[in-house]
C-alpha positions as CSV (number, residue, x, y, z in Angstrom):
1,M,0.0,0.0,0.0
2,I,1.4,3.4,-0.9
3,T,1.4,5.8,2.0
4,S,1.6,9.6,2.2
5,E,5.2,9.1,3.4
6,D,6.0,7.1,0.3
7,E,4.3,9.8,-1.8
8,R,6.3,12.5,-0.1
9,A,9.5,10.7,-0.8
10,V,8.6,10.5,-4.5
11,L,7.7,14.2,-4.4
12,V,11.1,15.1,-3.0
13,A,12.8,13.1,-5.8
14,D,10.6,14.9,-8.4
15,I,11.6,18.2,-6.9
16,Q,15.3,17.3,-7.0
17,A,14.9,16.4,-10.7
18,E,13.3,19.8,-11.4
19,V,16.0,21.6,-9.5
20,R,18.6,19.9,-11.8
21,A,16.6,20.7,-14.9
22,T,16.3,24.4,-14.0
23,A,19.9,24.9,-12.7
24,S,20.9,26.9,-15.7
25,Y,18.3,29.5,-14.6
26,T,18.6,29.4,-10.9
27,G,22.3,28.6,-10.5
28,R,21.3,25.9,-8.0
29,D,21.7,22.2,-8.8
30,H,20.6,21.1,-5.3
31,L,18.6,22.4,-2.4
32,K,19.5,22.5,1.3
33,P,18.9,19.3,3.2
34,S,16.7,21.3,5.6
35,V,14.4,22.3,2.8
36,L,14.1,18.8,1.4
37,K,13.5,17.5,4.9
38,A,10.7,20.0,5.4
39,I,9.0,19.0,2.1
40,R,9.2,15.4,3.2
41,T,7.8,16.2,6.6
42,V,4.8,18.4,5.9
43,P,1.6,16.5,5.1
44,R,0.5,18.4,1.9
45,H,-2.7,16.5,1.7
46,R,-3.9,18.4,4.8
47,F,-3.6,21.7,2.9
48,V,-5.6,20.9,-0.2
49,V,-9.4,20.7,-0.7
50,P,-10.8,17.2,-0.1
51,E,-11.6,16.5,-3.7
52,L,-8.0,17.0,-4.7
53,E,-6.3,15.0,-1.9
54,A,-5.4,12.2,-4.4
55,S,-3.3,14.8,-6.2
56,A,-1.7,16.3,-3.1
57,Y,1.8,14.9,-3.8
58,L,2.0,15.7,-7.4
59,D,4.6,18.4,-8.2
60,A,1.9,20.7,-9.4
61,P,-0.2,23.7,-8.3
62,L,-3.7,23.0,-7.2
63,S,-6.8,25.1,-6.8
64,I,-7.8,26.0,-3.2
65,G,-10.8,28.1,-4.2
66,H,-11.3,31.9,-4.1
67,G,-9.3,32.2,-7.3
68,Q,-6.2,31.0,-5.4
69,T,-3.8,28.1,-5.6
70,I,-1.5,26.1,-3.5
71,S,1.9,26.5,-5.2
72,Q,3.8,23.8,-7.0
73,P,6.0,22.1,-4.4
74,Y,9.1,22.7,-6.4
75,I,8.4,26.5,-6.3
76,V,7.7,26.3,-2.6
77,A,11.0,24.5,-2.0
78,L,12.9,26.8,-4.3
79,M,11.5,30.0,-2.6
80,T,12.3,28.5,0.8
81,D,15.8,27.7,-0.3
82,L,16.3,31.2,-1.8
83,A,15.3,32.8,1.5
84,E,18.6,31.6,3.0
85,V,17.2,31.3,6.5
86,G,18.1,29.2,9.5
87,A,16.7,28.0,12.8
88,Q,16.6,31.4,14.5
89,A,15.0,33.3,11.6
90,R,11.8,35.3,11.7
91,V,10.0,35.2,8.3
92,L,7.1,37.0,6.9
93,E,4.9,35.4,4.2
94,I,2.5,37.4,2.1
95,G,-0.3,35.2,0.8
96,T,-1.0,32.4,3.3
97,G,-3.3,30.5,1.0
98,S,-3.9,27.1,2.5
99,G,-0.9,27.4,4.8
100,Y,1.4,25.0,3.1
101,Q,4.3,27.3,2.4
102,A,4.0,28.6,6.0
103,A,4.2,25.0,7.3
104,V,7.3,24.3,5.2
105,L,9.0,27.4,6.6
106,A,8.0,26.5,10.1
107,E,9.9,23.2,9.8
108,I,13.1,25.4,9.4
109,V,12.7,28.7,11.2
110,S,11.6,29.9,14.7
111,E,8.8,32.3,13.8
112,V,6.5,32.7,10.7
113,Y,4.1,35.6,10.3
114,S,1.7,35.2,7.4
115,V,-0.9,37.6,6.0
116,E,-3.8,36.5,3.8
117,R,-6.2,38.9,2.1
118,V,-9.1,36.3,1.9
119,A,-10.4,36.0,5.4
120,T,-11.9,32.6,4.9
121,L,-8.6,31.2,3.7
122,A,-6.8,32.9,6.6
123,A,-9.1,31.2,9.1
124,S,-8.9,27.8,7.5
125,A,-5.1,28.0,7.2
126,A,-4.7,29.1,10.8
127,R,-7.0,26.2,12.0
128,C,-5.1,23.6,9.9
129,L,-1.7,24.9,11.1
130,D,-2.9,24.8,14.7
131,E,-4.2,21.2,14.4
132,L,-0.8,20.1,13.0
133,G,1.1,21.8,15.9
134,Y,2.7,24.7,14.0
135,N,2.3,27.0,16.9
136,Q,5.2,29.2,15.7
137,V,3.1,30.3,12.7
138,H,0.9,33.4,13.2
139,V,-1.8,34.2,10.6
140,K,-3.9,37.3,10.1
141,A,-6.3,38.5,7.5
142,G,-5.2,41.8,6.0
143,D,-3.7,43.7,3.1
144,G,-0.3,42.0,2.5
145,Y,1.1,45.1,0.7
146,Q,1.6,46.7,4.1
147,G,3.4,43.6,5.5
148,W,3.2,43.1,9.3
149,P,5.3,45.9,10.7
150,E,4.7,45.1,14.4
151,H,7.0,42.1,14.1
152,A,9.6,43.6,11.8
153,P,12.4,43.4,10.9
154,Y,12.4,40.0,9.2
155,D,15.3,37.8,8.0
156,A,13.2,37.0,4.9
157,I,9.9,37.9,3.3
158,L,8.2,35.5,0.8
159,V,5.5,36.8,-1.5
160,T,3.3,34.2,-3.1
161,A,1.5,36.4,-5.7
162,A,2.9,38.4,-8.6
163,V,3.3,42.1,-8.2
164,P,4.7,44.6,-10.8
165,E,7.1,46.3,-8.4
166,P,8.4,45.2,-5.0
167,P,6.2,46.8,-2.3
168,T,8.1,49.5,-0.4
169,P,6.7,48.5,3.0
170,L,8.1,45.0,2.6
171,L,11.5,46.3,1.6
172,E,11.5,48.5,4.7
173,Q,10.6,45.5,6.9
174,L,13.7,43.5,5.9
175,K,16.8,43.3,8.1
176,P,20.1,44.3,6.6
177,G,21.1,41.1,4.8
178,G,17.5,40.0,4.6
179,R,15.9,38.7,1.4
180,L,12.6,39.4,-0.3
181,V,11.7,36.5,-2.6
182,V,8.9,37.8,-4.9
183,P,7.5,37.1,-8.3
184,L,7.7,40.3,-10.3
185,G,5.5,40.9,-13.3
186,R,1.9,41.3,-14.3
187,P,-0.8,38.6,-14.8
188,G,-0.6,37.2,-18.4
189,A,2.8,38.9,-18.9
190,K,6.3,37.9,-18.2
191,Q,7.0,37.2,-14.5
192,E,10.3,36.5,-12.9
193,L,10.9,35.0,-9.5
194,T,13.3,37.5,-8.0
195,V,15.5,37.8,-4.9
196,I,16.0,41.3,-3.5
197,T,18.6,41.6,-0.7
198,R,18.8,44.5,1.6
199,Q,22.4,45.7,1.9
200,A,24.2,47.2,4.9
201,D,24.2,50.6,3.4
202,G,20.4,50.6,2.9
203,G,20.5,49.8,-0.8
204,F,19.1,46.7,-2.5
205,A,20.6,44.1,-4.8
206,I,18.2,42.5,-7.2
207,C,18.6,39.1,-8.9
208,A,16.1,37.5,-11.3
209,V,16.0,33.7,-10.8
210,L,13.4,32.0,-12.8
211,P,10.4,32.6,-15.2
212,V,7.2,31.8,-13.2
213,S,3.4,32.2,-13.4
214,F,1.7,33.3,-10.2
215,V,-1.8,34.6,-9.4
216,P,-1.9,38.4,-9.2
217,F,-1.2,40.3,-6.0
218,L,-4.4,42.0,-4.8
219,R,-4.5,45.0,-2.5
220,G,-7.2,46.6,-0.3
221,E,-9.8,45.4,2.1
222,T,-9.9,41.7,2.9
223,D,-12.3,39.5,1.1
224,V,-14.6,37.0,2.9
């Protein structure tokens, strides 16, 4: 009988193959062991809608309703790796979705703060994360463009929706040396997964990593 543990092992192998296939773009032919361990540990089937549980361990994005998706596991793993964070890090995530990326981060870092514009998704993600014991993940419904300044500065900020320009409030909430991992571009147009590093002098170094396709970053009042 195939178990979710077996499926997760296959998923990790699929991700490693994708990492090698995209190394010419990303400059990475492997991911950190901590990232692969996190992918192997987190039960992705708990973060998808019931009718898609059979597809939970495919290396593919899946709909979670409200016009949103749970990202492809390869992209989740790559963004986590690009964040360059360790056990003592505090990370901000913009776009909680189902909570899967937050759970992967929580396997590695000490604190995760996550903002979700759709209140229903924020509530269900918080409930799922709590049930799985991820007490170091804090979720709120709100406008992710503004970040979560009360808990700044952050060692890394991950954005899971495409935005034309990096939001200034998020740049301001990075520690010196901190990294903003964000898909830059417009829906239906070219998007690039990009790493923006805050330098000691207050400037920013920008590095495009990989062509991607994300749902658009939405601003304003939260949706139900």
